[in-house]
C-alpha positions as CSV (number, residue, x, y, z in Angstrom):
1,M,0.0,0.0,0.1
2,V,1.4,3.4,-1.0
3,A,0.8,6.1,1.7
4,A,-1.3,9.2,0.6
5,P,0.8,12.3,-0.2
6,F,1.0,14.8,2.6
7,S,-1.5,17.7,2.3
8,P,-1.5,20.7,4.6
9,L,-4.9,22.0,3.3
10,G,-7.0,20.8,6.3
11,S,-10.3,22.5,6.3
12,L,-9.3,24.5,3.1
13,S,-9.7,21.3,1.1
14,V,-13.3,22.2,0.5
15,F,-12.0,25.0,-1.9
16,E,-10.6,24.5,-5.4
17,S,-6.8,24.8,-5.3
18,H,-3.7,23.6,-7.0
19,D,0.1,23.6,-6.3
20,V,1.7,25.9,-8.7
21,T,5.1,23.9,-8.5
22,P,6.1,20.9,-6.7
23,H,8.2,22.7,-4.0
24,I,6.5,26.1,-3.6
25,G,3.2,27.9,-4.2
26,T,-0.4,27.1,-3.9
27,R,-3.1,29.0,-5.7
28,F,-6.9,29.4,-5.2
29,P,-7.9,30.4,-8.6
30,N,-11.6,30.8,-8.1
31,K,-12.5,34.4,-6.9
32,S,-15.5,33.0,-5.1
33,V,-13.0,31.9,-2.4
34,Q,-12.8,35.3,-0.6
35,L,-10.5,35.9,2.3
36,S,-13.2,38.4,3.7
37,S,-15.7,35.5,3.8
38,I,-13.1,33.2,5.6
39,L,-12.5,35.9,8.2
40,A,-16.3,36.0,8.8
41,A,-17.0,32.3,8.6
42,P,-18.4,30.5,11.8
43,N,-15.3,28.2,11.8
44,A,-12.9,31.1,11.0
45,D,-10.3,30.1,13.5
46,E,-10.0,26.6,12.1
47,L,-9.9,28.0,8.4
48,L,-7.3,30.6,9.4
49,K,-5.1,28.3,11.4
50,D,-5.1,25.9,8.4
51,L,-4.2,28.7,6.0
52,A,-1.3,29.7,8.3
53,T,-0.2,26.0,8.2
54,L,-0.6,25.9,4.4
55,V,1.5,29.1,3.9
56,S,4.1,27.7,6.2
57,H,4.4,24.4,4.3
58,R,4.0,25.8,0.8
59,G,5.8,29.1,1.3
60,V,3.3,31.3,-0.5
61,V,-0.4,31.2,-1.2
62,F,-2.2,33.1,-3.9
63,F,-5.9,34.3,-4.0
64,S,-7.5,35.8,-7.1
65,D,-9.4,39.1,-7.2
66,Q,-10.0,39.7,-3.6
67,D,-12.5,42.3,-2.0
68,I,-10.6,42.3,1.3
69,T,-10.3,45.8,2.8
70,I,-7.1,47.1,4.4
71,D,-8.6,46.6,7.9
72,Q,-9.4,43.1,7.0
73,Q,-5.9,42.6,5.7
74,K,-4.6,43.8,9.0
75,A,-6.8,41.5,11.0
76,L,-5.7,38.6,8.7
77,G,-2.1,39.4,9.3
78,S,-2.7,39.4,13.1
79,R,-4.8,36.3,13.3
80,L,-2.5,34.1,11.1
81,G,0.3,34.6,13.6
82,V,-1.7,34.4,16.7
83,L,-3.4,31.1,15.6
84,S,-0.1,29.5,14.7
85,G,1.4,30.3,18.1
86,K,3.5,33.5,17.8
87,P,4.3,35.4,21.1
88,A,1.7,37.6,22.6
89,T,4.1,40.5,22.4
90,S,4.4,40.3,18.7
91,T,1.9,42.4,16.6
92,L,2.0,44.0,13.2
93,H,5.2,45.4,12.1
94,I,5.6,49.2,11.7
95,H,8.2,49.9,9.0
96,P,11.1,52.1,10.3
97,I,10.5,54.8,7.7
98,S,6.7,54.5,7.1
99,E,4.4,57.3,8.1
100,N,0.9,57.6,9.5
101,T,-1.3,59.3,6.8
102,P,-5.0,60.3,6.7
103,E,-5.6,57.1,4.6
104,L,-3.2,54.6,6.3
105,T,-1.6,53.8,9.6
106,A,2.2,53.2,9.9
107,D,1.6,49.4,10.0
108,V,0.7,49.4,6.5
109,S,3.3,49.7,3.7
110,V,2.5,51.0,0.2
111,I,4.4,49.0,-2.3
112,T,4.5,51.0,-5.5
113,S,6.6,51.1,-8.7
114,E,6.8,54.9,-8.2
115,G,9.2,54.7,-5.2
116,G,8.7,54.4,-1.5
117,I,10.1,51.7,0.9
118,A,10.1,49.0,-1.8
119,R,12.5,51.1,-4.0
120,T,14.9,52.4,-1.3
121,G,18.3,52.3,-3.0
122,Y,16.8,50.7,-6.1
123,K,18.7,50.9,-9.5
124,N,17.1,49.8,-12.7
125,T,20.5,48.9,-14.1
126,I,21.1,45.9,-11.8
127,R,19.8,42.4,-12.2
128,A,16.5,41.4,-10.6
129,S,18.3,38.4,-9.1
130,N,20.1,40.9,-6.6
131,G,16.7,41.7,-5.1
132,W,15.9,38.3,-3.5
133,H,15.2,38.9,0.1
134,T,13.1,38.1,3.2
135,D,11.0,40.9,4.8
136,I,12.6,42.8,7.7
137,T,15.2,40.4,8.8
138,F,17.1,43.4,10.2
139,E,14.8,43.3,13.3
140,P,15.7,41.2,16.5
141,V,12.2,39.8,16.2
142,P,11.5,39.5,12.4
143,S,8.4,38.6,10.5
144,D,6.4,35.4,10.2
145,Y,3.8,36.3,7.5
146,S,3.4,39.0,4.9
147,I,0.2,39.8,3.0
148,L,0.3,41.8,-0.3
149,K,-2.7,42.9,-2.2
150,L,-2.0,44.6,-5.6
151,H,-4.9,46.9,-6.5
152,T,-3.3,48.7,-9.5
153,I,-2.2,46.9,-12.5
154,P,7.7,36.3,-7.5
155,P,9.2,33.9,-4.1
156,G,11.8,31.2,-3.7
157,N,11.9,28.3,-1.1
158,G,14.1,28.3,2.0
159,Y,13.3,24.6,2.7
160,E,14.4,23.5,-0.7
161,A,17.4,25.8,-0.6
162,Y,18.6,24.0,2.5
163,D,17.9,20.5,1.1
164,K,19.7,21.2,-2.2
165,L,23.0,21.8,-0.2
166,S,25.4,18.9,0.2
167,P,25.2,17.3,3.7
168,A,28.7,18.6,4.5
169,Y,27.8,22.1,3.6
170,Q,24.6,21.8,5.6
171,K,26.5,20.9,8.7
172,F,29.0,23.7,8.1
173,L,26.2,26.2,8.1
174,E,24.4,24.9,11.1
175,G,25.2,26.9,14.2
176,L,26.7,29.9,12.2
177,T,25.0,33.3,12.7
178,A,24.7,36.3,10.4
179,V,24.3,40.1,10.6
180,H,21.2,41.5,9.0
181,D,21.4,45.2,8.5
182,A,19.0,47.8,6.9
183,S,21.5,50.5,6.2
184,G,19.4,51.8,3.3
185,F,16.5,52.7,5.5
186,R,18.9,54.5,8.0
187,E,20.4,56.5,5.2
188,H,16.9,57.4,3.9
189,A,15.9,58.6,7.3
190,Q,19.1,60.6,7.8
191,K,18.7,62.4,4.3
192,T,15.0,63.2,4.9
193,G,15.4,64.1,8.5
194,K,12.8,61.7,9.6
195,A,13.0,59.8,12.9
196,I,13.0,55.9,12.9
197,N,9.7,54.5,14.0
198,E,9.7,52.5,17.3
199,P,8.7,50.1,18.7
200,R,8.0,48.1,15.5
201,G,5.7,45.3,16.3
202,S,7.7,43.8,19.2
203,P,9.2,45.4,22.4
204,E,12.5,44.2,21.2
205,N,12.3,45.9,17.8
206,T,13.4,49.4,19.0
207,G,16.3,51.7,18.3
208,S,17.7,53.3,15.0
209,H,20.5,50.8,14.4
210,L,18.2,48.4,12.4
211,T,20.6,45.6,12.9
212,A,20.1,42.0,14.2
213,V,22.0,38.7,14.3
214,H,20.1,35.5,13.4
215,P,21.0,31.9,12.6
216,V,22.1,31.0,9.1
217,I,19.9,27.9,9.3
218,R,16.7,28.3,11.4
219,T,14.0,26.0,12.5
220,H,10.4,26.8,11.4
221,P,8.3,26.8,14.5
222,V,5.1,25.6,12.6
223,T,6.5,23.0,10.3
224,G,9.6,22.0,12.4
225,Y,11.7,22.1,9.1
226,K,15.3,23.5,8.7
227,S,15.3,26.5,6.4
228,L,18.1,28.7,5.0
229,F,17.8,32.2,6.5
230,V,20.2,34.6,4.8
231,N,19.3,37.0,1.9
232,K,21.0,39.2,-0.5
233,V,19.4,42.5,0.5
234,F,19.9,42.4,4.3
235,T,22.5,39.9,5.3
236,T,26.0,41.5,5.4
237,R,28.3,39.2,7.4
238,I,28.6,35.7,8.9
239,V,29.9,36.4,12.4
240,E,32.0,33.3,12.8
241,L,34.0,33.6,9.6
242,N,36.5,36.2,8.6
243,E,35.6,38.8,6.1
244,E,36.8,37.1,2.9
245,E,35.2,33.7,3.9
246,S,31.9,35.4,4.8
247,D,31.7,37.2,1.5
248,D,32.4,34.0,-0.4
249,V,29.9,32.0,1.5
250,L,27.1,34.7,1.2
251,A,27.8,35.2,-2.5
252,Y,27.5,31.4,-3.1
253,L,24.2,31.3,-1.1
254,A,22.8,34.2,-3.0
255,R,23.5,32.5,-6.2
256,H,22.1,29.3,-4.8
257,V,18.8,31.0,-4.2
258,S,18.6,33.0,-7.4
259,E,19.8,30.5,-9.9
260,N,17.9,27.3,-8.6
261,H,14.7,27.9,-10.8
262,D,13.2,24.6,-9.7
263,M,12.6,25.9,-6.2
264,Q,11.0,29.1,-7.4
265,V,7.5,30.2,-8.4
266,R,6.8,33.2,-10.6
267,Y,3.4,34.8,-10.4
268,T,1.6,37.0,-12.8
269,W,-0.5,39.5,-10.9
270,G,-4.1,40.2,-11.6
271,K,-5.9,43.2,-10.2
272,N,-6.7,42.8,-6.5
273,D,-4.9,39.4,-6.2
274,V,-3.5,38.7,-2.8
275,A,-0.3,36.7,-1.9
276,I,0.5,35.5,1.6
277,W,4.0,34.3,2.2
278,D,6.0,33.0,5.1
279,N,9.2,35.0,5.6
280,R,10.7,32.3,7.7
281,C,11.0,29.9,4.7
282,T,10.9,32.0,1.6
283,F,12.7,34.7,-0.3
284,H,11.0,37.1,-2.9
285,T,11.8,39.7,-5.4
286,G,10.0,41.9,-7.9
287,T,10.6,41.6,-11.6
288,N,10.3,44.8,-13.7
289,D,8.6,43.3,-16.7
290,Y,5.5,45.5,-16.8
291,E,4.8,49.1,-17.9
292,G,2.8,51.8,-16.1
293,L,1.9,52.1,-12.5
294,R,1.8,48.9,-10.2
295,Q,0.8,49.5,-6.6
296,G,-0.5,47.6,-3.6
297,K,-0.6,47.5,0.2
298,R,1.4,45.1,2.3
299,V,0.8,44.1,5.9
300,V,3.8,42.3,7.8
301,S,3.2,40.3,10.9
302,I,5.9,39.9,13.6
303,G,6.6,36.4,14.6
304,E,9.2,35.0,17.1
305,K,13.0,35.3,17.4
306,P,14.6,32.9,15.0
307,Y,16.3,29.8,16.5
308,F,17.9,26.7,15.4
309,D,17.0,23.2,16.9
310,L,19.7,20.5,16.4
311,N,17.0,17.9,16.5
312,S,14.8,19.4,13.7
313,K,14.7,17.8,10.3
314,S,14.9,19.0,6.7
315,R,11.6,18.9,4.8
316,R,12.8,16.1,2.6
317,Q,13.8,14.0,5.8
318,A,10.3,14.7,7.2
319,L,8.2,14.0,4.1
320,W,10.3,11.4,2.3
321,P,12.2,9.6,4.9
322,R,14.6,6.9,3.6
323,P,14.5,3.5,5.3
324,E,17.6,2.7,7.2
325,T,19.8,0.0,5.8
326,S,23.1,-1.7,6.7
327,E,23.7,-2.7,3.1
328,I,26.7,-1.4,1.3
329,P,25.7,0.2,-2.0
330,G,26.7,-1.9,-5.0
331,K,27.1,-5.2,-2.9
């Protein structure tokens, strides 16, 4: 008898969905599946907990043509983390250089092709592969889930990034720590004379240094899987290595993420589509293959401090365990 394949859908299995690639991405293509209705459902807690679990396993989940309001988007960002066990002190992230406006509070980021936080330090002459990152890893307590809705008209997988490394390289990286730094936001604040917002979704996310140290390999608290946790945009140095060694390792890992296309999913946005991704196990970047204005609103939820559990398993070990054998190959 062959065991049924693992499915993290849970109560969401009543809705039409499909996996976009084998390793990352699930889409609910029918616009009759509305996040606003899920939030208001009698079994909303069950549905939202299963949605959080699905995002954590699949990395990113897409919903088509959503009517969710910004207040509902914020409520969704809060409840996904709460229902999946984040600390009570973690709320929605306030970006260091975002502002309160008559339309939006500082815990909502406008993502626009016209500029703003998503384009701080951006140059259109560099390769899109240089932009792969994970949201706000420069905070001592970084993000769990991000929710982006584009109202005016892609992510990579940290689990698979770990699994595709050789066992020796995996062991080398485990236990190392890295500095994550948001110098671009500090420079923007200095140039514009703006104060850095604080606290930013956690009592530990304070100060203007915007720097944190996190494990290079972290354990995901929902899935229990090991995941690579460095990125091109914010990770500047591996603490335990000298400068040249650190530069070489980070450069290799950046190529490892950007050039392994079989662990990536590319999404073509439609108006009012929503993407929810887990920053603990994915990377993402924008691709400038469109003309005109593209704009949306993003809510980022704060999770827990990253940690590495020596007893945690990789995703491949957990889902496709190999039977132990004492036989010598080829004999």
